[in-house]
Each structure stands twice: as C-alpha cells, then as structure tokens.
Backbone bond lengths (Angstrom), bond angles and torsions (degrees), N, CA, C in turn:
res aa  C-N    CA-C-N  psi(-1)  N-CA   C-N-CA  omega(-1)  CA-C   N-CA-C  phi
1 M - - - 1.464 - - 1.580 106.71 -
2 T 1.336 113.85 155.99 1.447 121.44 177.36 1.469 111.16 -126.32
3 T 1.297 119.81 159.93 1.456 124.97 179.00 1.484 110.00 -134.53
4 P 1.432 115.34 154.25 1.405 121.88 -170.66 1.569 108.55 -71.84
5 D 1.350 116.88 -18.36 1.439 114.90 177.54 1.509 116.69 -90.78
6 A 1.341 117.76 6.61 1.383 121.36 178.48 1.556 104.49 -92.57
7 P 1.379 115.96 149.58 1.503 120.49 -179.31 1.547 108.73 -62.03
8 L 1.281 115.23 133.95 1.519 120.26 178.57 1.503 107.03 -67.18
9 G 1.365 111.53 138.43 1.471 120.65 171.37 1.557 113.39 80.78
10 S 1.425 116.05 6.22 1.478 116.74 -177.22 1.500 107.58 -110.64
11 P 1.393 117.51 155.08 1.435 121.96 177.23 1.564 112.24 -56.36
12 A 1.335 113.85 -29.16 1.437 119.80 -178.11 1.554 112.43 -69.86
13 A 1.316 113.82 -3.42 1.490 119.27 175.29 1.482 114.33 -70.40
14 L 1.364 117.47 -5.16 1.405 122.06 174.72 1.508 111.66 -63.61
15 A 1.301 118.77 162.41 1.512 123.13 -168.10 1.516 113.62 -55.08
16 Q 1.267 113.42 136.19 1.482 120.43 166.82 1.570 110.42 -119.97
17 R 1.313 115.65 -19.08 1.482 119.21 172.25 1.449 108.65 -157.85
18 P 1.280 122.52 152.51 1.493 125.48 179.60 1.523 113.04 -76.28
19 P 1.275 118.48 148.33 1.476 118.23 174.21 1.533 108.54 -59.13
20 A 1.347 109.98 161.34 1.439 114.46 179.49 1.515 113.16 -65.96
21 G 1.245 117.25 144.55 1.514 121.87 -179.24 1.503 111.60 126.55
22 L 1.299 116.53 176.61 1.466 118.92 -177.91 1.469 111.20 -82.72
23 A 1.349 117.24 136.54 1.465 120.19 176.47 1.497 110.20 -93.23
24 P 1.342 118.33 146.51 1.483 119.99 179.06 1.572 110.89 -67.53
25 L 1.262 117.50 151.87 1.432 121.24 -178.21 1.542 114.67 -73.70
26 E 1.366 117.07 -26.12 1.416 122.95 179.55 1.477 108.58 -128.54
27 R 1.387 115.13 157.18 1.508 118.08 -179.24 1.495 108.49 -60.74
28 P 1.294 115.45 127.27 1.468 119.79 174.86 1.512 112.00 -57.78
29 G 1.257 114.62 138.04 1.517 121.03 -173.26 1.512 110.67 -124.91
30 F 1.357 112.80 -155.06 1.469 120.97 -177.39 1.540 114.40 -55.04
31 G 1.360 114.63 -41.58 1.442 116.00 176.49 1.528 115.98 -64.02
32 A 1.363 113.93 -37.05 1.452 118.70 179.34 1.582 110.26 -61.08
33 G 1.379 114.76 -38.77 1.452 119.33 178.07 1.498 113.94 -63.25
34 L 1.382 112.82 -39.43 1.474 117.20 177.61 1.540 109.37 -63.58
35 K 1.301 113.74 -49.06 1.501 121.24 -174.83 1.570 105.02 -59.61
36 A 1.309 118.83 -40.99 1.512 119.23 -178.79 1.491 113.06 -58.24
37 V 1.355 115.49 -42.59 1.440 120.26 -179.71 1.640 109.13 -54.27
38 L 1.341 112.65 -54.37 1.433 120.15 -178.28 1.492 111.72 -63.50
39 G 1.325 116.69 -32.50 1.456 120.83 177.16 1.434 113.66 -72.80
40 G 1.315 120.94 -27.28 1.399 125.53 172.16 1.488 112.61 -62.93
41 Y 1.310 115.10 -50.55 1.478 122.03 179.74 1.517 110.44 -61.85
42 G 1.326 115.71 -43.16 1.503 123.33 -177.69 1.491 107.00 -64.24
43 Y 1.353 118.89 -44.83 1.473 118.74 -176.07 1.494 111.92 -69.24
44 L 1.356 117.47 -32.21 1.501 118.86 176.35 1.463 111.63 -67.21
45 F 1.358 117.50 -41.81 1.428 119.91 -178.56 1.586 112.42 -67.77
46 R 1.338 114.72 -28.54 1.528 120.87 -178.89 1.554 110.99 -84.73
47 T 1.370 114.98 -8.58 1.522 116.00 -173.50 1.520 105.67 -123.24
48 P 1.334 118.36 81.04 1.508 122.12 179.95 1.495 112.27 -58.01
49 D 1.303 120.79 -32.86 1.472 120.05 -176.42 1.425 112.06 -68.50
50 L 1.368 121.32 -9.85 1.469 125.30 171.51 1.473 113.37 -86.37
51 W 1.327 118.63 -14.60 1.450 120.25 -175.50 1.557 115.85 -58.12
52 P 1.339 116.17 -39.72 1.510 114.45 177.98 1.632 111.33 -61.21
53 L 1.342 112.00 -38.43 1.423 112.53 179.01 1.542 111.43 -67.19
54 A 1.303 114.07 -39.37 1.503 118.66 179.73 1.515 113.35 -59.84
55 L 1.344 114.10 -25.62 1.484 115.80 -178.57 1.559 113.60 -73.45
56 V 1.328 116.29 -18.81 1.431 122.70 179.83 1.524 110.36 -64.24
57 P 1.347 119.70 -64.35 1.492 119.96 -179.26 1.482 111.26 -63.26
58 T 1.355 120.21 -38.16 1.405 120.94 178.55 1.463 114.66 -60.10
59 G 1.339 116.58 -44.76 1.472 121.75 178.37 1.509 113.87 -64.09
60 I 1.356 116.70 -44.96 1.400 121.02 174.69 1.565 114.75 -58.42
61 A 1.316 111.36 -45.62 1.474 117.62 179.70 1.560 110.32 -61.18
62 L 1.335 117.06 -44.79 1.455 120.60 -175.95 1.551 109.53 -64.58
63 V 1.401 117.12 -44.39 1.403 119.20 -179.80 1.534 111.68 -61.83
64 L 1.355 118.62 -45.46 1.434 122.53 178.09 1.550 112.37 -62.10
65 T 1.301 115.67 -39.36 1.491 121.84 -178.87 1.513 110.81 -64.84
66 V 1.329 117.59 -42.77 1.489 122.88 178.55 1.500 109.06 -64.60
67 V 1.379 117.17 -46.78 1.466 116.63 -176.09 1.513 109.83 -69.15
68 L 1.237 120.73 -44.37 1.448 122.50 -178.80 1.521 113.82 -67.81
69 A 1.347 115.15 -32.05 1.471 120.74 176.93 1.574 109.55 -68.30
70 I 1.302 116.76 -40.33 1.506 121.36 179.06 1.492 108.37 -64.32
71 V 1.354 118.12 -46.98 1.468 119.86 175.38 1.493 113.75 -59.58
72 G 1.433 111.76 -41.90 1.534 112.94 -178.11 1.531 115.05 -69.18
73 V 1.311 116.09 -31.16 1.460 121.93 175.78 1.537 111.66 -67.52
74 R 1.241 117.99 -31.73 1.491 122.91 174.40 1.525 112.85 -76.77
75 V 1.293 114.49 -27.85 1.489 118.86 -177.82 1.518 110.36 -87.84
76 A 1.346 118.04 -30.98 1.489 122.68 -171.86 1.581 110.91 -51.47
77 P 1.392 121.21 -45.68 1.406 115.78 -179.53 1.534 115.19 -63.22
78 S 1.331 117.25 -31.45 1.438 119.98 174.96 1.498 111.15 -62.67
79 L 1.287 117.27 -37.39 1.545 121.89 179.15 1.563 109.58 -62.11
80 V 1.358 113.91 -41.40 1.475 117.87 177.75 1.507 111.27 -65.41
81 E 1.291 116.04 -36.84 1.542 119.81 -177.98 1.560 110.32 -70.59
82 L 1.384 115.30 -29.40 1.391 119.72 177.41 1.542 110.73 -69.18
83 I 1.319 115.69 -37.11 1.450 119.91 -175.89 1.524 109.73 -77.79
84 V 1.296 116.83 -45.73 1.436 123.61 -178.97 1.565 110.48 -116.08
85 K 1.328 113.15 89.37 1.493 118.26 -170.75 1.533 109.81 -79.44
86 E 1.345 119.44 -31.74 1.419 121.68 177.88 1.517 112.27 -126.06
87 P 1.233 118.78 76.02 1.546 119.38 178.27 1.500 112.18 -59.13
88 G 1.320 112.17 150.87 1.402 119.83 179.97 1.537 112.05 -87.14
89 T 1.277 117.80 -166.12 1.445 121.64 177.74 1.569 108.74 -120.07
90 G 1.229 116.03 165.29 1.470 123.21 176.33 1.570 108.50 109.42
91 G 1.377 112.14 176.53 1.419 121.06 -174.05 1.545 110.89 -70.02
92 L 1.328 117.25 -37.80 1.495 120.97 -179.58 1.524 110.93 -61.92
93 W 1.368 116.04 -44.55 1.438 117.51 179.78 1.517 113.12 -68.32
94 T 1.370 114.28 -26.45 1.480 114.88 179.38 1.517 110.76 -72.32
95 V 1.367 114.31 -38.44 1.422 118.41 175.62 1.546 115.04 -64.89
96 L 1.305 111.56 -40.42 1.513 119.82 -179.80 1.546 108.68 -65.13
97 M 1.299 118.50 -41.99 1.466 118.32 -177.11 1.569 109.74 -70.93
98 A 1.326 114.45 -37.23 1.505 116.76 176.89 1.461 110.25 -61.63
99 V 1.424 117.49 -42.34 1.436 118.37 -177.56 1.569 111.31 -66.44
100 L 1.298 114.90 -38.26 1.484 119.23 179.89 1.557 112.05 -68.74
101 R 1.324 118.16 -31.77 1.442 119.56 175.35 1.494 110.12 -69.94
102 I 1.311 119.03 -37.99 1.481 122.12 176.70 1.453 111.46 -65.55
103 L 1.343 117.28 -43.83 1.421 121.81 173.19 1.505 120.87 -57.67
104 S 1.394 110.65 -41.15 1.458 120.85 176.19 1.459 110.37 -62.95
105 L 1.315 118.43 -40.18 1.464 122.83 178.76 1.538 112.26 -65.02
106 A 1.375 113.66 -42.04 1.481 120.86 178.47 1.537 108.93 -60.91
107 V 1.316 116.66 -44.55 1.442 118.16 -177.39 1.490 114.70 -66.09
108 V 1.336 115.88 -43.79 1.455 120.73 -177.25 1.535 109.47 -69.62
109 L 1.336 118.15 -35.19 1.480 120.63 179.45 1.586 109.41 -69.22
110 V 1.340 115.22 -41.89 1.478 119.56 178.72 1.553 105.66 -61.89
111 A 1.272 120.07 -48.42 1.461 123.00 -176.96 1.503 109.14 -62.65
112 A 1.354 118.90 -40.12 1.518 122.70 177.63 1.476 110.29 -61.39
113 L 1.354 114.96 -38.57 1.515 115.25 -179.13 1.478 110.43 -70.44
114 A 1.273 118.43 -42.65 1.483 124.07 -176.93 1.532 108.27 -60.66
115 I 1.278 113.05 -52.67 1.544 120.06 -175.57 1.534 106.51 -62.09
116 S 1.279 120.14 -44.82 1.460 123.68 -173.78 1.572 111.84 -62.09
117 F 1.365 113.00 -45.56 1.473 116.82 -179.94 1.536 109.20 -73.56
118 G 1.360 116.16 -32.00 1.482 117.22 173.49 1.493 116.45 -61.33
119 L 1.351 113.86 -37.88 1.458 120.55 -179.40 1.504 114.72 -83.05
120 A 1.397 112.09 -28.02 1.534 115.52 -179.65 1.500 112.32 -66.90
121 K 1.323 115.51 -28.59 1.477 116.45 -176.03 1.537 112.52 -68.22
122 P 1.299 118.44 -47.44 1.467 114.81 -179.53 1.575 111.54 -75.14
123 L 1.336 117.92 -27.53 1.477 120.19 174.77 1.522 113.52 -63.59
124 S 1.353 116.31 -32.24 1.448 123.60 -179.10 1.482 111.95 -107.58
125 G 1.362 117.87 23.89 1.435 123.38 -174.85 1.520 113.23 -52.91
126 P 1.396 121.94 -51.54 1.466 122.33 -177.56 1.501 110.93 -56.92
127 A 1.358 120.32 -42.20 1.439 122.67 -179.87 1.464 112.69 -64.54
128 L 1.387 116.66 -40.85 1.478 118.61 179.82 1.501 109.54 -69.82
129 E 1.321 117.31 -37.23 1.456 119.28 179.49 1.559 111.59 -58.16
130 R 1.311 115.45 -42.77 1.503 119.05 -179.85 1.507 108.05 -65.51
131 M 1.363 119.54 -36.17 1.441 118.92 -177.90 1.495 109.91 -72.00
132 V 1.374 120.52 -37.35 1.462 125.77 175.12 1.571 110.98 -60.64
133 R 1.306 117.00 -47.30 1.462 122.42 178.92 1.570 110.59 -60.23
134 R 1.306 112.43 -44.28 1.595 116.03 177.11 1.545 108.64 -60.30
135 A 1.279 119.09 -49.99 1.434 122.08 -176.67 1.542 110.43 -60.37
136 E 1.280 116.05 -44.63 1.531 118.17 -177.48 1.519 109.60 -69.94
137 A 1.356 119.71 -36.35 1.415 119.80 177.28 1.495 111.40 -63.16
138 D 1.326 119.68 -39.23 1.432 123.22 178.76 1.530 109.89 -64.92
139 L 1.344 118.90 -29.13 1.437 123.82 176.53 1.485 113.61 -79.46
140 G 1.290 117.71 -6.71 1.459 121.33 -178.21 1.587 114.54 83.90
141 A 1.328 115.82 15.47 1.467 119.72 176.44 1.497 109.34 -77.87
142 P 1.311 118.71 151.12 1.515 122.65 176.93 1.482 115.19 -63.77
143 A 1.246 120.36 151.30 1.429 122.66 177.41 1.470 110.59 -74.36
144 W 1.334 118.84 151.57 1.476 123.19 178.50 1.470 108.79 -110.58
145 P 1.359 118.86 153.59 1.476 122.73 178.02 1.477 110.20 -59.18
146 E 1.371 113.99 142.93 1.477 118.68 177.83 1.530 110.13 -68.42
147 V 1.304 114.63 151.66 1.436 122.24 177.64 1.494 109.99 -121.52
148 G 1.344 117.77 157.30 1.475 121.97 -176.36 1.484 108.34 -72.38
149 F 1.349 113.85 163.58 1.445 120.96 -179.48 1.575 112.62 -61.43
150 F 1.310 114.46 -49.51 1.480 113.90 178.62 1.483 114.38 -72.97
151 A 1.255 118.43 -31.87 1.535 120.93 175.09 1.526 107.66 -61.83
152 D 1.334 117.13 -40.99 1.506 120.07 179.77 1.571 110.85 -64.19
153 M 1.327 113.93 -44.79 1.463 117.07 -179.89 1.527 111.72 -65.29
154 W 1.348 118.37 -37.38 1.422 121.38 -176.73 1.575 108.66 -69.17
155 R 1.326 121.49 -41.21 1.407 124.32 177.48 1.514 109.69 -62.29
156 A 1.383 117.82 -44.96 1.455 119.64 178.14 1.498 112.67 -65.15
157 L 1.366 116.15 -33.95 1.531 118.93 176.92 1.534 109.48 -68.17
158 Q 1.350 117.88 -39.16 1.456 118.08 177.06 1.542 111.42 -56.23
159 S 1.315 114.48 -45.85 1.494 116.45 179.96 1.477 112.13 -61.97
160 S 1.391 117.21 -43.41 1.412 120.47 -177.45 1.561 111.62 -65.31
161 L 1.299 116.26 -36.16 1.464 121.43 179.86 1.541 110.29 -64.92
162 V 1.324 114.19 -41.43 1.563 119.20 177.35 1.546 107.29 -59.69
163 A 1.362 115.75 -47.05 1.450 118.28 -177.29 1.498 110.84 -66.10
164 L 1.298 119.73 -45.54 1.472 121.07 177.10 1.579 111.86 -61.28
165 A 1.286 117.02 -39.70 1.491 120.67 -177.68 1.512 108.60 -65.12
166 F 1.385 118.18 -29.04 1.397 119.75 175.15 1.529 114.09 -82.45
167 T 1.329 114.64 -38.59 1.464 119.90 -169.21 1.580 112.60 -80.31
168 L 1.395 114.77 -46.14 1.468 116.32 -171.82 1.522 114.37 -60.70
169 P 1.393 120.10 -44.51 1.441 117.38 -178.34 1.544 113.23 -61.72
170 I 1.317 116.32 -38.08 1.455 120.86 178.93 1.558 109.89 -66.26
171 L 1.350 114.35 -43.51 1.453 117.64 -179.60 1.568 110.26 -63.80
172 I 1.286 116.10 -38.81 1.502 120.45 174.71 1.462 114.42 -58.59
173 V 1.392 113.29 -47.25 1.456 119.10 -179.21 1.573 110.85 -65.52
174 L 1.308 115.89 -37.66 1.531 119.00 -179.23 1.526 103.92 -73.14
175 G 1.286 122.34 -37.34 1.440 123.08 -179.25 1.569 111.29 -64.85
176 V 1.279 116.23 -40.47 1.546 122.35 176.80 1.572 108.79 -62.97
177 V 1.366 114.60 -44.94 1.466 119.61 177.64 1.485 112.83 -56.41
178 G 1.368 111.89 -48.19 1.522 118.62 177.98 1.471 113.00 -59.98
179 F 1.377 116.79 -40.79 1.484 122.63 175.77 1.490 112.60 -60.19
180 L 1.341 116.82 -49.49 1.464 120.48 -173.22 1.546 113.25 -80.20
181 F 1.286 115.56 -21.70 1.489 117.40 179.93 1.552 107.88 -138.98
182 A 1.360 113.78 87.83 1.473 119.45 -171.01 1.596 110.65 -51.69
183 P 1.343 120.05 -48.49 1.479 116.00 -178.21 1.452 116.81 -53.09
184 A 1.348 117.28 -22.85 1.485 119.94 -179.41 1.523 113.54 -70.15
185 S 1.316 115.84 -6.92 1.473 119.01 178.22 1.510 112.20 -59.82
186 V 1.326 115.08 -28.35 1.474 119.29 179.40 1.531 107.20 -59.27
187 V 1.285 121.08 -33.36 1.457 123.03 -178.19 1.535 108.04 -98.77
188 V 1.282 118.18 -36.38 1.473 123.16 -171.66 1.577 109.01 -63.88
189 V 1.315 119.83 -47.15 1.444 122.95 -176.08 1.542 113.02 -62.02
190 P 1.392 117.36 -50.39 1.424 115.71 172.42 1.521 118.93 -59.38
191 L 1.393 113.03 -33.81 1.478 116.21 172.22 1.485 114.78 -64.31
192 Q 1.318 116.22 -38.82 1.419 120.49 178.41 1.526 110.57 -62.64
193 L 1.283 119.34 -41.97 1.448 124.76 177.30 1.585 110.22 -63.94
194 A 1.370 113.58 -42.21 1.461 117.27 -177.96 1.591 109.95 -66.01
195 V 1.334 113.65 -43.37 1.517 117.30 -179.64 1.531 108.96 -60.85
196 T 1.333 113.46 -44.85 1.530 116.14 -174.67 1.544 108.24 -68.21
197 A 1.298 117.13 -35.03 1.513 117.85 178.49 1.483 110.13 -68.67
198 L 1.255 120.60 -41.96 1.446 124.03 178.21 1.545 111.78 -60.50
199 A 1.226 115.23 -47.90 1.430 122.57 178.33 1.539 110.31 -60.00
200 G 1.395 113.66 -42.46 1.481 117.79 172.48 1.450 113.99 -59.46
201 A 1.409 115.96 -41.75 1.480 118.09 176.73 1.466 111.70 -55.13
202 W 1.319 116.67 -48.70 1.506 117.33 -178.59 1.499 110.62 -62.42
203 D 1.360 118.65 -39.29 1.446 122.11 -175.12 1.574 106.53 -67.76
204 L 1.282 119.51 -45.01 1.420 120.12 179.15 1.549 113.97 -66.07
205 C 1.329 113.95 -48.01 1.505 116.17 -177.61 1.507 112.08 -66.60
206 D 1.393 116.23 -21.02 1.408 118.90 -179.95 1.587 111.06 -77.19
207 C 1.214 116.33 -24.83 1.502 119.42 -175.54 1.562 111.33 -59.51
208 P 1.312 121.81 -49.89 1.514 120.03 175.19 1.444 113.43 -56.14
209 L 1.412 116.91 -36.85 1.436 118.92 -177.60 1.568 110.13 -72.80
210 S 1.313 118.35 -36.57 1.468 119.43 179.48 1.467 112.48 -64.60
211 I 1.401 118.67 -32.64 1.440 121.45 175.96 1.548 111.85 -58.80
212 R 1.341 117.23 -32.26 1.434 121.36 178.94 1.514 111.60 -72.36
213 G 1.250 118.76 -11.43 1.488 124.72 -173.89 1.456 114.15 77.11
214 V 1.317 118.83 26.77 1.444 121.40 179.59 1.617 108.96 -78.89
215 P 1.281 117.20 135.99 1.504 122.20 -177.50 1.515 108.62 -59.46
216 V 1.341 118.67 158.33 1.415 124.19 179.80 1.528 112.28 -55.59
217 A 1.318 115.48 -49.45 1.476 119.31 -178.72 1.505 114.02 -59.63
218 A 1.368 118.83 -34.21 1.400 122.33 179.00 1.537 109.27 -72.75
219 R 1.306 118.31 -34.00 1.461 123.74 178.64 1.539 110.65 -69.33
220 I 1.268 116.33 -40.78 1.448 120.39 175.54 1.552 113.46 -62.52
221 E 1.317 112.17 -38.14 1.490 120.64 177.17 1.498 110.08 -66.27
222 F 1.317 116.67 -41.25 1.549 118.54 176.47 1.493 110.74 -59.45
223 V 1.353 114.07 -45.74 1.497 118.74 -177.43 1.510 106.89 -61.72
224 R 1.361 118.84 -44.64 1.439 124.16 -176.65 1.527 110.61 -60.83
225 R 1.333 119.75 -40.89 1.458 122.74 -179.34 1.565 108.98 -67.58
226 N 1.289 116.39 -28.96 1.445 119.99 -175.63 1.539 111.91 -116.82
227 L 1.349 115.34 39.77 1.472 123.65 -169.54 1.572 107.81 -65.27
228 A 1.365 121.10 -35.60 1.435 119.61 -176.61 1.552 108.69 -65.41
229 A 1.320 118.20 -43.92 1.485 119.74 -177.04 1.603 110.36 -66.16
230 V 1.390 113.62 -38.52 1.486 118.16 177.92 1.511 109.28 -66.97
231 M 1.325 118.67 -39.64 1.455 119.51 -178.83 1.603 109.20 -67.56
232 G 1.366 118.68 -34.23 1.355 122.68 174.37 1.494 113.04 -65.13
233 F 1.365 116.55 -35.48 1.472 122.59 177.25 1.580 109.51 -66.77
234 G 1.415 112.00 -42.69 1.477 117.94 178.77 1.561 110.04 -64.60
235 F 1.288 116.32 -40.62 1.445 117.17 179.94 1.529 114.60 -63.61
236 G 1.331 113.05 -37.04 1.442 119.50 176.61 1.520 110.34 -66.65
237 L 1.367 117.41 -40.12 1.463 120.80 174.00 1.542 112.14 -57.75
238 A 1.396 113.44 -45.36 1.425 118.45 -179.48 1.525 114.04 -61.63
239 L 1.368 116.41 -38.16 1.433 119.30 178.07 1.523 111.94 -66.07
240 L 1.297 114.92 -44.09 1.480 119.66 -179.83 1.507 111.72 -70.56
241 S 1.333 117.61 -21.06 1.504 116.51 180.00 1.538 110.10 -67.04
242 F 1.305 120.16 -15.70 1.460 121.35 176.80 1.542 109.89 -77.84
243 L 1.287 115.92 -11.59 1.540 117.45 179.61 1.515 107.65 -103.44
244 P 1.358 114.35 105.64 1.496 118.44 -176.52 1.506 115.85 -50.27
245 C 1.364 116.53 -39.89 1.479 119.52 -176.13 1.523 109.30 -67.55
246 S 1.322 119.62 -39.55 1.413 122.59 -179.48 1.500 110.72 -70.05
247 L 1.302 119.03 -29.79 1.468 120.84 -179.08 1.575 112.23 -66.81
248 L 1.306 112.91 -23.86 1.483 117.90 -178.79 1.466 109.94 -65.92
249 I 1.299 121.00 -30.77 1.501 123.26 -178.25 1.505 110.25 -117.84
250 V 1.372 116.70 20.37 1.456 116.04 179.99 1.536 116.21 -61.00
251 L 1.308 115.19 -29.65 1.466 118.21 -177.67 1.596 114.14 -72.75
252 P 1.375 114.61 -51.52 1.482 117.16 176.32 1.579 112.03 -65.62
253 A 1.408 117.08 -44.74 1.464 119.44 -179.29 1.511 109.26 -67.71
254 G 1.293 117.25 -37.38 1.423 120.01 -178.24 1.519 112.76 -68.11
255 I 1.328 118.11 -37.81 1.471 122.82 177.78 1.448 110.89 -66.32
256 L 1.356 117.46 -33.47 1.491 118.89 176.20 1.546 109.99 -71.83
257 G 1.263 114.40 -42.97 1.480 117.98 178.37 1.510 110.93 -60.57
258 A 1.365 117.91 -41.30 1.434 122.69 177.59 1.519 114.24 -62.94
259 A 1.358 115.09 -39.19 1.485 120.11 174.23 1.512 110.49 -59.87
260 R 1.302 116.32 -44.37 1.464 117.97 -178.49 1.532 110.89 -65.74
261 L 1.327 116.57 -41.30 1.416 120.73 180.00 1.544 111.70 -64.42
262 V 1.338 117.35 -46.16 1.429 121.03 -179.89 1.562 113.02 -61.22
263 V 1.329 114.50 -40.46 1.524 117.07 175.10 1.473 111.14 -59.30
264 T 1.369 115.68 -42.53 1.472 121.58 -176.60 1.511 108.06 -64.25
265 L 1.299 118.89 -44.85 1.440 124.71 -179.40 1.554 113.18 -66.00
266 E 1.352 115.46 -42.38 1.402 118.81 171.57 1.553 116.71 -59.68
267 R 1.323 115.12 -40.50 1.443 120.48 175.03 1.547 112.93 -59.71
268 W 1.316 113.54 -43.37 1.486 117.37 179.39 1.508 111.10 -68.26
269 E 1.316 117.03 -41.69 1.471 118.11 -179.31 1.564 108.93 -69.89
270 G 1.357 118.02 -29.97 1.473 119.35 179.39 1.560 111.78 -65.24
271 T 1.348 113.71 -32.77 1.512 118.69 179.90 1.521 110.05 -69.84
272 R 1.318 116.85 -20.69 1.464 117.65 -176.61 1.557 113.12 -95.40
273 R 1.340 116.02 5.61 1.496 119.77 178.94 1.503 108.90 -105.01
274 A 1.334 110.98 140.04 1.480 116.98 -178.35 1.502 109.12 -64.67
275 P 1.372 118.94 136.20 1.508 118.39 174.45 1.427 114.38 -65.45
276 R 1.396 111.94 145.70 1.479 117.06 -178.10 1.461 112.26 -92.97
C-alpha cells in the first residue's frame, strides 16, 4: 500500500496506513478480482459524467486496432508463405493452406488487439488518471499528489512495456505452435486470449499504483503478493472479451475496476501492518 505523505517514486512509498474505509476481514482473492471487473463496468454505467473521459481511451484503442488489423491482414499471407514455401497439390494441401491462412489472421488480429490496448493506455494516461482519482475518492481513499502530464505518460508506458514484454513472446510461441500444428489451435487460441487478459490485468491494476509514484519493482511485488486477486481480475476480463460490446469499453471500465480492487487490497494489507 502507498500513502500520499510518502515521497513519490521512493520505496518508502509503501503503505504506512490504510486508506479511509472498511478493510476486508480476509485477503481478497480470486473472487474479489472477478467482482472488481463487474464493479468497474457498473460504476462506469452509474457515473455518466465519466463518459466523456471514457471515450478517450476507447477511441484511441479503436483507431489503433483498425490500423494494426489492416496492416496485419495484409501481412498474414506473407507469413503463410514463409512457413510453407513450396505448397503441394491436391485436396489435403488446399485444406491445410486454408487453415493456415485462417490461423494467421487470428494471430495477427489478437496481436493487433493486444498492442492497441497496450499503447492506448499510456496515450490516454491523463484521462485514465482522472477516472482513477474519481473512483478512489468515491471509495473514501485519500487523494494523491498531482503528477505532470509527461510523468504520467511515462509511468503508464513503463507498465505497458512490462505487459508487452511478457505477452508478446508467449503470443509468438503460441502462434508458431498453431502454424506448425493446426489442430493445436483449439488450445492455442484460448491460451492467447488468456495470456492477453492476464497481461491486461497487470497493466490495468498497475495504473492506480503508478499514480502513487511507486517504482516499477514495488508495483510488480504488490501484484505478486496479490496474484490470486489479479488472476481473478484477468479471468473476468477474458470472459468479457467474448462480448464485443463490453470490449469497446474494457479499458475505461477495467481501469475503474482495477482502482476499486487496488484500494481494497491496500486496505487489507494496511490492517496487517503494525501501527506506528
């Protein structure tokens, strides 16, 4: 946990006292993460004055997704040609090439989605920060010192780079497996969605912590300590990703849900610290 009276960007920014409000009796776990996802969507729908801010990350993500998807669709056939340089003839080869083309499209579209949402977060950092501060204020959490525009974008970019560094290698490996062994797509595609959702859970849950000025290493440690809750949050994101309408607002609603989850986790951890 962090507090507003701790120096920004220092390891001492870890909790000294819990935010105002009731702390849970037990460490929030997987179920709390799931609940936080739904709570984020519910809070956004109940707070219309946040809708203009929500349009900023949603619009950026949509534009990036369309652009990258168009590029990916044009590049996908080249990927198939790199894997199968001299295709054979006959019905079996026709079916195999069709399957490879479909898989290549799935891979590039998933990658476009992951990269778009990863980049949309730092690009819309100021809008997301205002949403997080509003959600935390409504929960009774203390206000945090304001940060500069570029400092806010840099912290958000750090988080997204960590998520992409984790996500992209795994997605590439899974994509190669799907290319080389087509029947594995039954397992590969759900795994790609799960990995993307878990990386997104880290990225979203990290945003409230970055506002506090906590170093990246301390933020990673916070997520590690509360991995079950973050995994539940990621699982909720994965389930909602199958609903196209919910995917359109997954970034603003997810950031609000992450803010609620982080405050809950901080309150619980605060009750386990000896009073000073």
